[in-house]
C-alpha positions as CSV (number, residue, x, y, z in Angstrom):
1,X,-40.9,-27.5,-92.6
2,X,-44.4,-28.1,-91.4
3,X,-44.4,-30.7,-88.6
4,X,-47.2,-32.6,-86.7
5,X,-46.3,-35.5,-84.5
6,X,-43.1,-36.4,-86.3
7,X,-41.0,-37.5,-83.3
8,X,-40.2,-40.9,-84.9
9,X,-38.4,-39.5,-87.9
10,X,-37.7,-35.8,-87.3
11,X,-34.1,-36.4,-86.0
12,X,-33.0,-38.1,-89.2
13,X,-34.7,-35.6,-91.4
14,X,-33.0,-32.7,-89.6
15,X,-29.6,-34.4,-89.4
16,X,-29.6,-34.4,-93.2
17,X,-30.1,-30.6,-93.2
18,X,-27.1,-29.7,-91.0
19,X,-24.7,-29.1,-93.9
20,X,-27.2,-26.5,-95.2
21,X,-27.3,-24.8,-91.8
22,X,-23.5,-24.7,-91.7
23,X,-23.7,-22.9,-95.1
24,X,-26.0,-20.3,-93.7
25,X,-29.5,-21.7,-94.5
26,X,-32.2,-21.4,-91.8
27,X,-34.1,-24.4,-90.7
28,X,-37.5,-23.4,-89.4
29,X,-40.0,-25.8,-88.0
30,X,-43.7,-24.8,-88.0
31,X,-45.6,-27.0,-85.6
32,X,-49.3,-27.6,-85.9
33,X,-49.7,-28.8,-82.3
34,X,-47.5,-31.9,-81.9
35,X,-48.2,-34.0,-78.8
36,X,-45.6,-36.8,-79.3
37,X,-42.4,-35.0,-78.3
38,X,-41.5,-33.8,-81.7
39,X,-39.9,-30.7,-80.2
40,X,-37.7,-32.7,-77.9
41,X,-36.8,-35.2,-80.7
42,X,-35.7,-32.3,-82.9
43,X,-33.0,-31.4,-80.3
44,X,-30.9,-28.4,-81.4
45,X,-30.9,-29.2,-85.1
46,X,-33.1,-26.3,-86.2
47,X,-32.9,-22.5,-86.0
48,X,-36.5,-21.5,-85.1
49,X,-39.5,-23.4,-83.8
50,X,-42.8,-21.6,-84.3
51,X,-46.4,-22.6,-83.5
52,X,-49.1,-22.2,-86.2
53,X,-52.7,-23.2,-86.9
54,X,-52.8,-26.9,-87.9
55,X,-52.7,-27.5,-91.7
56,X,-49.7,-27.5,-94.0
57,X,-50.7,-24.4,-95.8
58,X,-51.1,-22.4,-92.6
59,X,-47.9,-23.8,-91.1
60,X,-45.8,-23.2,-94.3
61,X,-47.1,-19.6,-94.5
62,X,-46.1,-19.1,-90.9
63,X,-42.7,-20.5,-91.6
64,X,-42.2,-18.2,-94.6
65,X,-43.2,-15.2,-92.5
66,X,-40.5,-16.1,-89.9
67,X,-37.8,-16.7,-92.5
68,X,-35.2,-14.0,-93.3
69,X,-33.8,-15.4,-96.5
70,X,-34.8,-14.5,-100.1
71,X,-35.2,-18.1,-101.2
72,X,-37.9,-20.1,-99.5
73,X,-37.8,-23.9,-99.6
74,X,-40.8,-25.9,-98.4
75,X,-39.8,-29.3,-97.2
76,X,-42.1,-32.0,-95.8
77,X,-40.9,-33.8,-92.7
78,X,-40.8,-37.2,-94.4
79,X,-38.7,-35.9,-97.4
80,X,-34.9,-35.8,-97.6
81,X,-33.0,-33.4,-99.8
82,X,-30.2,-34.8,-102.0
83,X,-26.6,-34.5,-100.8
84,X,-25.9,-31.9,-103.5
85,X,-29.0,-29.8,-102.7
86,X,-27.0,-26.7,-101.8
87,X,-25.3,-26.7,-105.2
88,X,-28.6,-26.9,-107.0
89,X,-30.1,-24.1,-104.9
90,X,-27.1,-21.9,-105.6
91,X,-27.6,-22.6,-109.3
92,X,-31.2,-21.7,-109.0
93,X,-30.5,-18.5,-107.1
94,X,-28.0,-17.4,-109.8
95,X,-30.6,-18.0,-112.6
96,X,-33.4,-15.7,-113.6
97,X,-36.0,-18.2,-112.5
98,X,-38.4,-17.4,-109.7
99,X,-39.6,-20.8,-108.6
100,X,-38.9,-24.5,-109.0
101,X,-38.9,-27.9,-107.5
102,X,-36.8,-31.1,-107.2
103,X,-37.4,-34.4,-108.9
104,X,-38.8,-37.0,-106.5
105,X,-38.0,-40.6,-105.7
106,X,-39.9,-42.9,-103.3
107,X,-37.9,-44.5,-100.5
108,X,-39.1,-48.1,-101.0
109,X,-37.2,-50.7,-103.1
110,X,-40.0,-52.0,-105.2
111,X,-39.4,-51.4,-108.9
112,X,-43.0,-50.1,-109.2
113,X,-41.9,-47.1,-107.0
114,X,-39.3,-46.1,-109.6
115,X,-42.0,-46.2,-112.3
116,X,-44.4,-44.1,-110.1
117,X,-41.7,-41.5,-109.4
118,X,-40.8,-41.3,-113.1
119,X,-44.4,-40.5,-114.0
120,X,-44.7,-38.0,-111.2
121,X,-41.6,-36.1,-112.5
122,X,-42.7,-36.2,-116.1
123,X,-46.2,-35.1,-115.3
124,X,-44.7,-32.2,-113.4
125,X,-42.5,-31.2,-116.3
126,X,-45.5,-31.3,-118.8
127,X,-48.0,-29.5,-116.6
128,X,-45.8,-27.1,-114.7
129,X,-47.4,-28.3,-111.5
130,X,-45.4,-29.5,-108.5
131,X,-46.4,-31.4,-105.4
132,X,-45.2,-30.8,-101.9
133,X,-43.2,-34.0,-102.0
134,X,-41.0,-32.3,-104.6
135,X,-39.7,-29.6,-102.2
136,X,-41.0,-26.4,-103.8
137,X,-38.6,-23.5,-103.8
138,X,-39.7,-19.9,-104.6
139,X,-38.3,-16.5,-104.3
140,X,-39.7,-14.6,-101.4
141,X,-40.8,-11.6,-103.5
142,X,-43.0,-13.8,-105.7
143,X,-44.3,-15.8,-102.8
144,X,-45.5,-12.6,-101.1
145,X,-46.8,-11.2,-104.3
146,X,-49.2,-14.1,-104.8
147,X,-50.2,-14.2,-101.1
148,X,-48.5,-17.5,-100.2
149,X,-50.3,-20.7,-99.9
150,X,-54.0,-20.7,-100.1
151,X,-55.3,-21.7,-96.7
152,X,-57.0,-24.9,-97.8
153,X,-56.7,-28.4,-96.1
154,X,-55.6,-30.2,-99.2
155,X,-54.1,-29.4,-102.7
156,X,-52.4,-26.3,-101.4
157,X,-49.3,-27.3,-103.3
158,X,-51.2,-27.7,-106.6
159,X,-53.0,-24.4,-106.0
160,X,-49.7,-22.6,-105.4
161,X,-48.1,-24.1,-108.5
162,X,-51.0,-23.1,-110.7
163,X,-50.6,-19.5,-109.5
164,X,-46.8,-19.4,-109.9
165,X,-46.8,-20.9,-113.4
166,X,-48.7,-17.8,-114.5
167,X,-45.4,-16.0,-114.1
168,X,-43.1,-18.8,-115.4
169,X,-42.8,-22.5,-115.6
170,X,-40.9,-24.1,-112.8
171,X,-37.2,-24.6,-112.7
172,X,-37.0,-28.5,-112.7
173,X,-34.1,-29.6,-110.6
174,X,-33.1,-33.1,-111.8
175,X,-31.6,-34.1,-108.5
176,X,-34.1,-36.2,-106.5
177,X,-35.5,-35.7,-103.0
178,X,-36.4,-39.0,-101.3
179,X,-39.9,-39.1,-100.0
180,X,-41.0,-41.8,-97.5
181,X,-43.1,-44.5,-99.4
182,X,-45.0,-45.6,-96.3
183,X,-48.3,-44.2,-97.5
184,X,-47.9,-46.2,-100.7
185,X,-46.8,-49.4,-98.9
186,X,-49.6,-49.3,-96.3
187,X,-52.5,-48.5,-98.6
188,X,-51.1,-50.2,-101.7
189,X,-49.5,-48.5,-104.6
190,X,-52.3,-48.9,-107.1
191,X,-55.0,-47.9,-104.6
192,X,-53.0,-44.8,-103.7
193,X,-52.5,-43.9,-107.4
194,X,-56.3,-44.2,-108.0
195,X,-57.1,-42.2,-104.9
196,X,-54.7,-39.3,-105.8
197,X,-55.9,-39.1,-109.4
198,X,-59.6,-39.1,-108.2
199,X,-58.8,-36.3,-105.8
200,X,-57.0,-34.3,-108.5
201,X,-59.9,-34.8,-110.9
202,X,-62.4,-33.7,-108.2
203,X,-60.3,-30.6,-107.4
204,X,-60.1,-29.7,-111.1
205,X,-63.9,-30.0,-111.2
206,X,-64.2,-27.5,-108.3
207,X,-65.0,-29.9,-105.4
208,X,-64.4,-28.1,-102.0
209,X,-60.9,-28.9,-100.7
210,X,-62.5,-29.6,-97.3
211,X,-64.4,-32.5,-98.8
212,X,-61.3,-33.7,-100.6
213,X,-59.4,-33.7,-97.3
214,X,-62.2,-35.8,-95.7
215,X,-62.0,-38.3,-98.6
216,X,-58.2,-38.4,-98.2
217,X,-58.3,-39.1,-94.5
218,X,-60.9,-41.8,-94.9
């Protein structure tokens, strides 16, 4: 899990992961330089805390290097796994598939958020591309073979998906992770949709991810 100034929500996020820890899963937090007490707020609800250069790609690569398991699950700090996540991961591990992702649901109660999530999941099934909000899972051997996440400041999840789908399409877990809808609520859902599609279109056209990150932040 890449973290950066997540003190406000990290406790609840990690509390939801404790059943997986009991079952033997490692929880590794890769910190990009938090200054708000994220470490203290996390308490003892993780197995390893590592520091990494800021940027989700860098932090997730560092976390993967520190992990000891064969399955790597990349989870954003504002995303909660479903209660039956372990059963789905065991099913994935027993299959011959090498990577996959969960369906996603936005946390807000607005009906529009259900529609947005449905389109996100269907688009992912059609294209074989996953976003970080969908909690990407990949076997370590393949992750290392492709060189991990490309060290770019935005679209690292899309870039990894496009590389992984050369080997096989993703295993689409129909159970939904719940991703915080605050970005959609603060900026407005339609404005956010337009922004994300413009960024994806620009990335497809070859615009430098550094420029895309600047547009995203602004």
